[in-house]
mmCIF file of the N, C-alpha and C atoms, coordinates in Angstrom:
data_MODEL
# 
_entry.id   MODEL 
# 
loop_
_atom_site.group_PDB 
_atom_site.id 
_atom_site.type_symbol 
_atom_site.label_atom_id 
_atom_site.label_alt_id 
_atom_site.label_comp_id 
_atom_site.label_asym_id 
_atom_site.label_entity_id 
_atom_site.label_seq_id 
_atom_site.pdbx_PDB_ins_code 
_atom_site.Cartn_x 
_atom_site.Cartn_y 
_atom_site.Cartn_z 
_atom_site.occupancy 
_atom_site.B_iso_or_equiv 
_atom_site.pdbx_formal_charge 
_atom_site.auth_seq_id 
_atom_site.auth_comp_id 
_atom_site.auth_asym_id 
_atom_site.auth_atom_id 
_atom_site.pdbx_PDB_model_num 
ATOM 1   N N  . MET A 1 1  ? -1.798  8.698  10.479  1.00 0.00 ? 1  MET A N  1 
ATOM 2   C CA . MET A 1 1  ? -1.709  8.753  9.037   1.00 0.00 ? 1  MET A CA 1 
ATOM 3   C C  . MET A 1 1  ? -2.823  7.863  8.479   1.00 0.00 ? 1  MET A C  1 
ATOM 4   N N  . GLU A 1 2  ? -3.520  8.361  7.494   1.00 0.00 ? 2  GLU A N  1 
ATOM 5   C CA . GLU A 1 2  ? -4.565  7.573  6.854   1.00 0.00 ? 2  GLU A CA 1 
ATOM 6   C C  . GLU A 1 2  ? -3.949  6.466  6.005   1.00 0.00 ? 2  GLU A C  1 
ATOM 7   N N  . LYS A 1 3  ? -4.748  5.472  5.718   1.00 0.00 ? 3  LYS A N  1 
ATOM 8   C CA . LYS A 1 3  ? -4.269  4.294  4.987   1.00 0.00 ? 3  LYS A CA 1 
ATOM 9   C C  . LYS A 1 3  ? -3.722  4.670  3.610   1.00 0.00 ? 3  LYS A C  1 
ATOM 10  N N  . LEU A 1 4  ? -4.424  5.537  2.889   1.00 0.00 ? 4  LEU A N  1 
ATOM 11  C CA . LEU A 1 4  ? -3.955  5.941  1.565   1.00 0.00 ? 4  LEU A CA 1 
ATOM 12  C C  . LEU A 1 4  ? -2.597  6.622  1.659   1.00 0.00 ? 4  LEU A C  1 
ATOM 13  N N  . GLU A 1 5  ? -2.423  7.493  2.631   1.00 0.00 ? 5  GLU A N  1 
ATOM 14  C CA . GLU A 1 5  ? -1.129  8.172  2.816   1.00 0.00 ? 5  GLU A CA 1 
ATOM 15  C C  . GLU A 1 5  ? -0.025  7.172  3.099   1.00 0.00 ? 5  GLU A C  1 
ATOM 16  N N  . ALA A 1 6  ? -0.324  6.170  3.912   1.00 0.00 ? 6  ALA A N  1 
ATOM 17  C CA . ALA A 1 6  ? 0.675   5.154  4.247   1.00 0.00 ? 6  ALA A CA 1 
ATOM 18  C C  . ALA A 1 6  ? 1.083   4.362  3.007   1.00 0.00 ? 6  ALA A C  1 
ATOM 19  N N  . VAL A 1 7  ? 0.098   3.963  2.208   1.00 0.00 ? 7  VAL A N  1 
ATOM 20  C CA . VAL A 1 7  ? 0.387   3.218  0.975   1.00 0.00 ? 7  VAL A CA 1 
ATOM 21  C C  . VAL A 1 7  ? 1.255   4.064  0.050   1.00 0.00 ? 7  VAL A C  1 
ATOM 22  N N  . GLN A 1 8  ? 0.887   5.322  -0.127  1.00 0.00 ? 8  GLN A N  1 
ATOM 23  C CA . GLN A 1 8  ? 1.656   6.209  -1.007  1.00 0.00 ? 8  GLN A CA 1 
ATOM 24  C C  . GLN A 1 8  ? 3.073   6.416  -0.498  1.00 0.00 ? 8  GLN A C  1 
ATOM 25  N N  . LYS A 1 9  ? 3.236   6.559  0.805   1.00 0.00 ? 9  LYS A N  1 
ATOM 26  C CA . LYS A 1 9  ? 4.575   6.749  1.371   1.00 0.00 ? 9  LYS A CA 1 
ATOM 27  C C  . LYS A 1 9  ? 5.456   5.534  1.091   1.00 0.00 ? 9  LYS A C  1 
ATOM 28  N N  . VAL A 1 10 ? 4.914   4.348  1.321   1.00 0.00 ? 10 VAL A N  1 
ATOM 29  C CA . VAL A 1 10 ? 5.689   3.128  1.104   1.00 0.00 ? 10 VAL A CA 1 
ATOM 30  C C  . VAL A 1 10 ? 6.057   2.985  -0.369  1.00 0.00 ? 10 VAL A C  1 
ATOM 31  N N  . LEU A 1 11 ? 5.083   3.188  -1.250  1.00 0.00 ? 11 LEU A N  1 
ATOM 32  C CA . LEU A 1 11 ? 5.363   3.051  -2.681  1.00 0.00 ? 11 LEU A CA 1 
ATOM 33  C C  . LEU A 1 11 ? 6.350   4.099  -3.171  1.00 0.00 ? 11 LEU A C  1 
ATOM 34  N N  . ARG A 1 12 ? 6.331   5.254  -2.560  1.00 0.00 ? 12 ARG A N  1 
ATOM 35  C CA . ARG A 1 12 ? 7.248   6.331  -2.959  1.00 0.00 ? 12 ARG A CA 1 
ATOM 36  C C  . ARG A 1 12 ? 8.691   6.015  -2.562  1.00 0.00 ? 12 ARG A C  1 
ATOM 37  N N  . PHE A 1 13 ? 8.867   5.359  -1.416  1.00 0.00 ? 13 PHE A N  1 
ATOM 38  C CA . PHE A 1 13 ? 10.221  5.192  -0.883  1.00 0.00 ? 13 PHE A CA 1 
ATOM 39  C C  . PHE A 1 13 ? 10.797  3.780  -0.971  1.00 0.00 ? 13 PHE A C  1 
ATOM 40  N N  . SER A 1 14 ? 10.012  2.811  -1.426  1.00 0.00 ? 14 SER A N  1 
ATOM 41  C CA . SER A 1 14 ? 10.528  1.446  -1.514  1.00 0.00 ? 14 SER A CA 1 
ATOM 42  C C  . SER A 1 14 ? 10.416  0.919  -2.943  1.00 0.00 ? 14 SER A C  1 
ATOM 43  N N  . ASN A 1 15 ? 11.554  0.816  -3.592  1.00 0.00 ? 15 ASN A N  1 
ATOM 44  C CA . ASN A 1 15 ? 11.568  0.266  -4.947  1.00 0.00 ? 15 ASN A CA 1 
ATOM 45  C C  . ASN A 1 15 ? 11.117  -1.185 -4.975  1.00 0.00 ? 15 ASN A C  1 
ATOM 46  N N  . SER A 1 16 ? 11.544  -1.976 -4.000  1.00 0.00 ? 16 SER A N  1 
ATOM 47  C CA . SER A 1 16 ? 11.207  -3.403 -4.015  1.00 0.00 ? 16 SER A CA 1 
ATOM 48  C C  . SER A 1 16 ? 9.702   -3.628 -3.835  1.00 0.00 ? 16 SER A C  1 
ATOM 49  N N  . ILE A 1 17 ? 9.071   -2.870 -2.963  1.00 0.00 ? 17 ILE A N  1 
ATOM 50  C CA . ILE A 1 17 ? 7.628   -3.021 -2.754  1.00 0.00 ? 17 ILE A CA 1 
ATOM 51  C C  . ILE A 1 17 ? 6.865   -2.495 -3.967  1.00 0.00 ? 17 ILE A C  1 
ATOM 52  N N  . ARG A 1 18 ? 7.301   -1.385 -4.520  1.00 0.00 ? 18 ARG A N  1 
ATOM 53  C CA . ARG A 1 18 ? 6.657   -0.846 -5.714  1.00 0.00 ? 18 ARG A CA 1 
ATOM 54  C C  . ARG A 1 18 ? 6.767   -1.836 -6.879  1.00 0.00 ? 18 ARG A C  1 
ATOM 55  N N  . GLU A 1 19 ? 7.932   -2.440 -7.053  1.00 0.00 ? 19 GLU A N  1 
ATOM 56  C CA . GLU A 1 19 ? 8.115   -3.415 -8.123  1.00 0.00 ? 19 GLU A CA 1 
ATOM 57  C C  . GLU A 1 19 ? 7.260   -4.659 -7.889  1.00 0.00 ? 19 GLU A C  1 
ATOM 58  N N  . TRP A 1 20 ? 7.135   -5.105 -6.635  1.00 0.00 ? 20 TRP A N  1 
ATOM 59  C CA . TRP A 1 20 ? 6.270   -6.238 -6.315  1.00 0.00 ? 20 TRP A CA 1 
ATOM 60  C C  . TRP A 1 20 ? 4.816   -5.914 -6.668  1.00 0.00 ? 20 TRP A C  1 
ATOM 61  N N  . CYS A 1 21 ? 4.365   -4.741 -6.273  1.00 0.00 ? 21 CYS A N  1 
ATOM 62  C CA . CYS A 1 21 ? 2.984   -4.321 -6.518  1.00 0.00 ? 21 CYS A CA 1 
ATOM 63  C C  . CYS A 1 21 ? 2.698   -4.220 -8.017  1.00 0.00 ? 21 CYS A C  1 
ATOM 64  N N  . GLU A 1 22 ? 3.601   -3.597 -8.735  1.00 0.00 ? 22 GLU A N  1 
ATOM 65  C CA . GLU A 1 22 ? 3.413   -3.424 -10.182 1.00 0.00 ? 22 GLU A CA 1 
ATOM 66  C C  . GLU A 1 22 ? 3.579   -4.738 -10.929 1.00 0.00 ? 22 GLU A C  1 
ATOM 67  N N  . GLY A 1 23 ? 4.585   -5.508 -10.571 1.00 0.00 ? 23 GLY A N  1 
ATOM 68  C CA . GLY A 1 23 ? 4.873   -6.744 -11.289 1.00 0.00 ? 23 GLY A CA 1 
ATOM 69  C C  . GLY A 1 23 ? 3.901   -7.870 -10.991 1.00 0.00 ? 23 GLY A C  1 
ATOM 70  N N  . ASP A 1 24 ? 3.591   -8.080 -9.724  1.00 0.00 ? 24 ASP A N  1 
ATOM 71  C CA . ASP A 1 24 ? 2.731   -9.200 -9.341  1.00 0.00 ? 24 ASP A CA 1 
ATOM 72  C C  . ASP A 1 24 ? 1.244   -8.887 -9.453  1.00 0.00 ? 24 ASP A C  1 
ATOM 73  N N  . HIS A 1 25 ? 0.881   -7.625 -9.315  1.00 0.00 ? 25 HIS A N  1 
ATOM 74  C CA . HIS A 1 25 ? -0.538  -7.273 -9.271  1.00 0.00 ? 25 HIS A CA 1 
ATOM 75  C C  . HIS A 1 25 ? -0.966  -6.274 -10.342 1.00 0.00 ? 25 HIS A C  1 
ATOM 76  N N  . ALA A 1 26 ? -0.017  -5.736 -11.091 1.00 0.00 ? 26 ALA A N  1 
ATOM 77  C CA . ALA A 1 26 ? -0.304  -4.720 -12.123 1.00 0.00 ? 26 ALA A CA 1 
ATOM 78  C C  . ALA A 1 26 ? -1.099  -3.558 -11.551 1.00 0.00 ? 26 ALA A C  1 
ATOM 79  N N  . VAL A 1 27 ? -0.750  -3.169 -10.318 1.00 0.00 ? 27 VAL A N  1 
ATOM 80  C CA . VAL A 1 27 ? -1.374  -2.031 -9.650  1.00 0.00 ? 27 VAL A CA 1 
ATOM 81  C C  . VAL A 1 27 ? -0.281  -0.995 -9.424  1.00 0.00 ? 27 VAL A C  1 
ATOM 82  N N  . TYR A 1 28 ? -0.569  0.236  -9.802  1.00 0.00 ? 28 TYR A N  1 
ATOM 83  C CA . TYR A 1 28 ? 0.425   1.299  -9.775  1.00 0.00 ? 28 TYR A CA 1 
ATOM 84  C C  . TYR A 1 28 ? 0.037   2.378  -8.764  1.00 0.00 ? 28 TYR A C  1 
ATOM 85  N N  . PHE A 1 29 ? 0.977   3.209  -8.411  1.00 0.00 ? 29 PHE A N  1 
ATOM 86  C CA . PHE A 1 29 ? 0.811   4.276  -7.426  1.00 0.00 ? 29 PHE A CA 1 
ATOM 87  C C  . PHE A 1 29 ? -0.491  5.042  -7.647  1.00 0.00 ? 29 PHE A C  1 
ATOM 88  N N  . ASP A 1 30 ? -0.739  5.476  -8.861  1.00 0.00 ? 30 ASP A N  1 
ATOM 89  C CA . ASP A 1 30 ? -1.912  6.298  -9.162  1.00 0.00 ? 30 ASP A CA 1 
ATOM 90  C C  . ASP A 1 30 ? -3.225  5.521  -9.141  1.00 0.00 ? 30 ASP A C  1 
ATOM 91  N N  . ASP A 1 31 ? -3.160  4.199  -9.065  1.00 0.00 ? 31 ASP A N  1 
ATOM 92  C CA . ASP A 1 31 ? -4.380  3.391  -9.023  1.00 0.00 ? 31 ASP A CA 1 
ATOM 93  C C  . ASP A 1 31 ? -5.065  3.440  -7.661  1.00 0.00 ? 31 ASP A C  1 
ATOM 94  N N  . PHE A 1 32 ? -4.325  3.798  -6.626  1.00 0.00 ? 32 PHE A N  1 
ATOM 95  C CA . PHE A 1 32 ? -4.887  3.815  -5.281  1.00 0.00 ? 32 PHE A CA 1 
ATOM 96  C C  . PHE A 1 32 ? -5.628  5.125  -5.025  1.00 0.00 ? 32 PHE A C  1 
ATOM 97  N N  . ASP A 1 33 ? -6.813  5.004  -4.403  1.00 0.00 ? 33 ASP A N  1 
ATOM 98  C CA . ASP A 1 33 ? -7.540  6.189  -3.956  1.00 0.00 ? 33 ASP A CA 1 
ATOM 99  C C  . ASP A 1 33 ? -8.161  5.891  -2.587  1.00 0.00 ? 33 ASP A C  1 
ATOM 100 N N  . GLU A 1 34 ? -8.815  6.875  -2.010  1.00 0.00 ? 34 GLU A N  1 
ATOM 101 C CA . GLU A 1 34 ? -9.328  6.735  -0.646  1.00 0.00 ? 34 GLU A CA 1 
ATOM 102 C C  . GLU A 1 34 ? -10.372 5.627  -0.508  1.00 0.00 ? 34 GLU A C  1 
ATOM 103 N N  . GLN A 1 35 ? -11.117 5.331  -1.553  1.00 0.00 ? 35 GLN A N  1 
ATOM 104 C CA . GLN A 1 35 ? -12.140 4.299  -1.470  1.00 0.00 ? 35 GLN A CA 1 
ATOM 105 C C  . GLN A 1 35 ? -11.567 2.898  -1.663  1.00 0.00 ? 35 GLN A C  1 
ATOM 106 N N  . ASN A 1 36 ? -10.731 2.717  -2.677  1.00 0.00 ? 36 ASN A N  1 
ATOM 107 C CA . ASN A 1 36 ? -10.328 1.345  -2.988  1.00 0.00 ? 36 ASN A CA 1 
ATOM 108 C C  . ASN A 1 36 ? -9.282  0.767  -2.033  1.00 0.00 ? 36 ASN A C  1 
ATOM 109 N N  . VAL A 1 37 ? -8.621  1.582  -1.218  1.00 0.00 ? 37 VAL A N  1 
ATOM 110 C CA . VAL A 1 37 ? -7.693  1.023  -0.232  1.00 0.00 ? 37 VAL A CA 1 
ATOM 111 C C  . VAL A 1 37 ? -8.448  0.333  0.901   1.00 0.00 ? 37 VAL A C  1 
ATOM 112 N N  . ASP A 1 38 ? -9.730  0.635  1.036   1.00 0.00 ? 38 ASP A N  1 
ATOM 113 C CA . ASP A 1 38 ? -10.569 -0.001 2.047   1.00 0.00 ? 38 ASP A CA 1 
ATOM 114 C C  . ASP A 1 38 ? -11.571 -0.968 1.436   1.00 0.00 ? 38 ASP A C  1 
ATOM 115 N N  . ASP A 1 39 ? -11.449 -1.253 0.163   1.00 0.00 ? 39 ASP A N  1 
ATOM 116 C CA . ASP A 1 39 ? -12.385 -2.125 -0.542  1.00 0.00 ? 39 ASP A CA 1 
ATOM 117 C C  . ASP A 1 39 ? -11.803 -3.533 -0.623  1.00 0.00 ? 39 ASP A C  1 
ATOM 118 N N  . TYR A 1 40 ? -12.441 -4.464 0.086   1.00 0.00 ? 40 TYR A N  1 
ATOM 119 C CA . TYR A 1 40 ? -11.959 -5.836 0.124   1.00 0.00 ? 40 TYR A CA 1 
ATOM 120 C C  . TYR A 1 40 ? -12.759 -6.750 -0.802  1.00 0.00 ? 40 TYR A C  1 
ATOM 121 N N  . ASP A 1 41 ? -13.681 -6.176 -1.558  1.00 0.00 ? 41 ASP A N  1 
ATOM 122 C CA . ASP A 1 41 ? -14.435 -6.944 -2.547  1.00 0.00 ? 41 ASP A CA 1 
ATOM 123 C C  . ASP A 1 41 ? -13.547 -7.186 -3.765  1.00 0.00 ? 41 ASP A C  1 
ATOM 124 N N  . PRO A 1 42 ? -13.931 -8.150 -4.625  1.00 0.00 ? 42 PRO A N  1 
ATOM 125 C CA . PRO A 1 42 ? -13.163 -8.344 -5.860  1.00 0.00 ? 42 PRO A CA 1 
ATOM 126 C C  . PRO A 1 42 ? -13.052 -7.033 -6.642  1.00 0.00 ? 42 PRO A C  1 
ATOM 127 N N  . GLY A 1 43 ? -11.855 -6.711 -7.058  1.00 0.00 ? 43 GLY A N  1 
ATOM 128 C CA . GLY A 1 43 ? -11.606 -5.466 -7.777  1.00 0.00 ? 43 GLY A CA 1 
ATOM 129 C C  . GLY A 1 43 ? -11.124 -4.337 -6.880  1.00 0.00 ? 43 GLY A C  1 
ATOM 130 N N  . GLY A 1 44 ? -11.289 -4.497 -5.583  1.00 0.00 ? 44 GLY A N  1 
ATOM 131 C CA . GLY A 1 44 ? -10.785 -3.496 -4.636  1.00 0.00 ? 44 GLY A CA 1 
ATOM 132 C C  . GLY A 1 44 ? -9.336  -3.776 -4.289  1.00 0.00 ? 44 GLY A C  1 
ATOM 133 N N  . TYR A 1 45 ? -8.697  -2.808 -3.686  1.00 0.00 ? 45 TYR A N  1 
ATOM 134 C CA . TYR A 1 45 ? -7.272  -2.955 -3.375  1.00 0.00 ? 45 TYR A CA 1 
ATOM 135 C C  . TYR A 1 45 ? -6.986  -3.069 -1.889  1.00 0.00 ? 45 TYR A C  1 
ATOM 136 N N  . GLY A 1 46 ? -7.993  -3.399 -1.088  1.00 0.00 ? 46 GLY A N  1 
ATOM 137 C CA . GLY A 1 46 ? -7.814  -3.482 0.362   1.00 0.00 ? 46 GLY A CA 1 
ATOM 138 C C  . GLY A 1 46 ? -6.727  -4.444 0.782   1.00 0.00 ? 46 GLY A C  1 
ATOM 139 N N  . ASP A 1 47 ? -6.746  -5.652 0.231   1.00 0.00 ? 47 ASP A N  1 
ATOM 140 C CA . ASP A 1 47 ? -5.747  -6.653 0.607   1.00 0.00 ? 47 ASP A CA 1 
ATOM 141 C C  . ASP A 1 47 ? -4.351  -6.242 0.163   1.00 0.00 ? 47 ASP A C  1 
ATOM 142 N N  . ILE A 1 48 ? -4.238  -5.706 -1.033  1.00 0.00 ? 48 ILE A N  1 
ATOM 143 C CA . ILE A 1 48 ? -2.934  -5.255 -1.535  1.00 0.00 ? 48 ILE A CA 1 
ATOM 144 C C  . ILE A 1 48 ? -2.429  -4.082 -0.692  1.00 0.00 ? 48 ILE A C  1 
ATOM 145 N N  . ALA A 1 49 ? -3.317  -3.153 -0.358  1.00 0.00 ? 49 ALA A N  1 
ATOM 146 C CA . ALA A 1 49 ? -2.926  -2.008 0.470   1.00 0.00 ? 49 ALA A CA 1 
ATOM 147 C C  . ALA A 1 49 ? -2.429  -2.475 1.831   1.00 0.00 ? 49 ALA A C  1 
ATOM 148 N N  . ASP A 1 50 ? -3.119  -3.449 2.433   1.00 0.00 ? 50 ASP A N  1 
ATOM 149 C CA . ASP A 1 50 ? -2.678  -3.982 3.726   1.00 0.00 ? 50 ASP A CA 1 
ATOM 150 C C  . ASP A 1 50 ? -1.300  -4.614 3.616   1.00 0.00 ? 50 ASP A C  1 
ATOM 151 N N  . GLU A 1 51 ? -1.066  -5.356 2.543   1.00 0.00 ? 51 GLU A N  1 
ATOM 152 C CA . GLU A 1 51 ? 0.240   -5.995 2.340   1.00 0.00 ? 51 GLU A CA 1 
ATOM 153 C C  . GLU A 1 51 ? 1.333   -4.952 2.133   1.00 0.00 ? 51 GLU A C  1 
ATOM 154 N N  . ILE A 1 52 ? 1.031   -3.900 1.399   1.00 0.00 ? 52 ILE A N  1 
ATOM 155 C CA . ILE A 1 52 ? 2.003   -2.821 1.199   1.00 0.00 ? 52 ILE A CA 1 
ATOM 156 C C  . ILE A 1 52 ? 2.373   -2.201 2.543   1.00 0.00 ? 52 ILE A C  1 
ATOM 157 N N  . ILE A 1 53 ? 1.386   -1.955 3.370   1.00 0.00 ? 53 ILE A N  1 
ATOM 158 C CA . ILE A 1 53 ? 1.644   -1.364 4.688   1.00 0.00 ? 53 ILE A CA 1 
ATOM 159 C C  . ILE A 1 53 ? 2.465   -2.312 5.547   1.00 0.00 ? 53 ILE A C  1 
ATOM 160 N N  . GLU A 1 54 ? 2.116   -3.602 5.557   1.00 0.00 ? 54 GLU A N  1 
ATOM 161 C CA . GLU A 1 54 ? 2.881   -4.583 6.331   1.00 0.00 ? 54 GLU A CA 1 
ATOM 162 C C  . GLU A 1 54 ? 4.336   -4.633 5.869   1.00 0.00 ? 54 GLU A C  1 
ATOM 163 N N  . ARG A 1 55 ? 4.548   -4.630 4.577   1.00 0.00 ? 55 ARG A N  1 
ATOM 164 C CA . ARG A 1 55 ? 5.916   -4.651 4.050   1.00 0.00 ? 55 ARG A CA 1 
ATOM 165 C C  . ARG A 1 55 ? 6.643   -3.351 4.371   1.00 0.00 ? 55 ARG A C  1 
ATOM 166 N N  . GLY A 1 56 ? 5.915   -2.238 4.355   1.00 0.00 ? 56 GLY A N  1 
ATOM 167 C CA . GLY A 1 56 ? 6.507   -0.953 4.721   1.00 0.00 ? 56 GLY A CA 1 
ATOM 168 C C  . GLY A 1 56 ? 6.948   -0.927 6.169   1.00 0.00 ? 56 GLY A C  1 
ATOM 169 N N  . ILE A 1 57 ? 6.160   -1.538 7.039   1.00 0.00 ? 57 ILE A N  1 
ATOM 170 C CA . ILE A 1 57 ? 6.548   -1.641 8.453   1.00 0.00 ? 57 ILE A CA 1 
ATOM 171 C C  . ILE A 1 57 ? 7.795   -2.515 8.578   1.00 0.00 ? 57 ILE A C  1 
ATOM 172 N N  . ALA A 1 58 ? 7.820   -3.628 7.859   1.00 0.00 ? 58 ALA A N  1 
ATOM 173 C CA . ALA A 1 58 ? 8.974   -4.531 7.903   1.00 0.00 ? 58 ALA A CA 1 
ATOM 174 C C  . ALA A 1 58 ? 10.249  -3.852 7.417   1.00 0.00 ? 58 ALA A C  1 
ATOM 175 N N  . GLU A 1 59 ? 10.116  -2.911 6.474   1.00 0.00 ? 59 GLU A N  1 
ATOM 176 C CA . GLU A 1 59 ? 11.281  -2.185 5.950   1.00 0.00 ? 59 GLU A CA 1 
ATOM 177 C C  . GLU A 1 59 ? 11.560  -0.900 6.736   1.00 0.00 ? 59 GLU A C  1 
ATOM 178 N N  . ASN A 1 60 ? 10.859  -0.709 7.838   1.00 0.00 ? 60 ASN A N  1 
ATOM 179 C CA . ASN A 1 60 ? 11.042  0.461  8.711   1.00 0.00 ? 60 ASN A CA 1 
ATOM 180 C C  . ASN A 1 60 ? 10.713  1.783  8.013   1.00 0.00 ? 60 ASN A C  1 
ATOM 181 N N  . LEU A 1 61 ? 9.793   1.739  7.069   1.00 0.00 ? 61 LEU A N  1 
ATOM 182 C CA . LEU A 1 61 ? 9.321   2.967  6.427   1.00 0.00 ? 61 LEU A CA 1 
ATOM 183 C C  . LEU A 1 61 ? 8.137   3.552  7.194   1.00 0.00 ? 61 LEU A C  1 
ATOM 184 N N  . LEU A 1 62 ? 7.463   2.691  7.957   1.00 0.00 ? 62 LEU A N  1 
ATOM 185 C CA . LEU A 1 62 ? 6.315   3.087  8.776   1.00 0.00 ? 62 LEU A CA 1 
ATOM 186 C C  . LEU A 1 62 ? 6.455   2.463  10.158  1.00 0.00 ? 62 LEU A C  1 
ATOM 187 N N  . GLU A 1 63 ? 5.836   3.104  11.139  1.00 0.00 ? 63 GLU A N  1 
ATOM 188 C CA . GLU A 1 63 ? 5.719   2.521  12.486  1.00 0.00 ? 63 GLU A CA 1 
ATOM 189 C C  . GLU A 1 63 ? 4.362   1.831  12.546  1.00 0.00 ? 63 GLU A C  1 
ATOM 190 N N  . GLU A 1 64 ? 4.266   0.743  13.318  1.00 0.00 ? 64 GLU A N  1 
ATOM 191 C CA . GLU A 1 64 ? 3.009   0.002  13.407  1.00 0.00 ? 64 GLU A CA 1 
ATOM 192 C C  . GLU A 1 64 ? 1.840   0.876  13.853  1.00 0.00 ? 64 GLU A C  1 
ATOM 193 N N  . ASP A 1 65 ? 2.071   1.764  14.798  1.00 0.00 ? 65 ASP A N  1 
ATOM 194 C CA . ASP A 1 65 ? 0.984   2.594  15.330  1.00 0.00 ? 65 ASP A CA 1 
ATOM 195 C C  . ASP A 1 65 ? 0.793   3.896  14.542  1.00 0.00 ? 65 ASP A C  1 
ATOM 196 N N  . GLU A 1 66 ? 1.492   4.033  13.447  1.00 0.00 ? 66 GLU A N  1 
ATOM 197 C CA . GLU A 1 66 ? 1.437   5.259  12.643  1.00 0.00 ? 66 GLU A CA 1 
ATOM 198 C C  . GLU A 1 66 ? 0.210   5.302  11.726  1.00 0.00 ? 66 GLU A C  1 
ATOM 199 N N  . VAL A 1 67 ? -0.350  4.155  11.382  1.00 0.00 ? 67 VAL A N  1 
ATOM 200 C CA . VAL A 1 67 ? -1.454  4.083  10.425  1.00 0.00 ? 67 VAL A CA 1 
ATOM 201 C C  . VAL A 1 67 ? -2.773  3.979  11.177  1.00 0.00 ? 67 VAL A C  1 
ATOM 202 N N  . ASP A 1 68 ? -3.730  4.808  10.774  1.00 0.00 ? 68 ASP A N  1 
ATOM 203 C CA . ASP A 1 68 ? -5.069  4.784  11.384  1.00 0.00 ? 68 ASP A CA 1 
ATOM 204 C C  . ASP A 1 68 ? -5.869  3.608  10.878  1.00 0.00 ? 68 ASP A C  1 
# 
């Protein structure tokens, strides 16, 4: 599964992670795209996307080896 797909899956199925992302970072589901999930420069969402995936794994929404 590509990184963008993983982020979207987690945000779709986890209210707590979606609320954390929206509340703490003001970043919403539609803000993510294929480029900015891999962008670690200021203004990119790479770090947030990684955290979403890590939290998704912790909540058993994703398997560790499921994300490319």
